[in-house]
C-alpha positions in Angstrom: 152.7 -196.7 22.4 156.0 -194.4 21.5 158.4 -192.5 23.5 159.6 -189.0 22.9 163.4 -189.1 22.4 164.0 -185.5 21.5 162.8 -182.5 19.9 164.2 -181.2 16.5 163.0 -178.0 15.1 159.3 -178.5 14.1 159.5 -182.4 14.6 159.8 -184.6 17.5 161.8 -187.8 17.3 160.0 -190.9 18.9 161.2 -194.3 19.6 158.8 -197.1 18.8 158.6 -200.3 20.9 160.5 -202.1 18.0 163.5 -200.0 18.9 163.1 -197.9 15.7 162.7 -194.2 15.4 160.2 -191.9 13.7 159.7 -188.1 13.3 156.4 -186.7 13.9 155.4 -183.0 13.5 154.9 -181.3 16.8 151.4 -180.1 15.7 150.1 -183.6 16.3 151.2 -183.6 20.0 149.5 -182.1 23.1 151.4 -179.0 24.4 153.7 -179.3 27.3 155.2 -182.8 26.2 158.6 -183.5 27.3 161.5 -185.9 26.5 160.6 -189.5 28.0 156.7 -188.9 27.7 155.0 -192.1 26.5 152.5 -191.3 23.9 149.5 -193.2 22.6 147.5 -192.5 19.5 144.2 -190.7 19.8 141.0 -191.3 17.8 141.5 -188.2 15.7 145.0 -189.1 14.6 147.0 -187.2 17.2 148.7 -188.4 20.0 148.0 -188.3 23.8 150.5 -188.6 26.8 149.9 -191.7 28.6 150.7 -190.2 32.1 150.5 -193.6 33.9 153.0 -195.4 31.5 155.3 -192.3 31.6 155.3 -192.2 35.4 156.0 -196.0 35.6 158.7 -195.8 33.0 160.4 -192.9 34.9 160.3 -195.0 38.1 161.9 -197.8 36.5 164.7 -195.6 35.3 165.1 -194.3 38.7 165.1 -197.6 40.1 167.9 -198.8 37.7 170.0 -195.6 38.4 169.6 -196.4 42.0 170.8 -200.0 41.6 173.7 -198.7 39.4 175.1 -196.1 42.1 174.4 -198.3 45.2 
């Protein structure tokens, strides 16, 4: 799994589970991707958004922010 960090022109910069970063051409991603989306490889070599992992990650971040400000 990789996580979208940011968009740069025709590329998207993603963070790997190891903490390293890599650039992927946007054409390999489904439309509507956003920063913070979790991606998993598809059989055809493209990437798909893992909606469940993305939602869980966003919930964890919200919990951490809530703990930080309370």
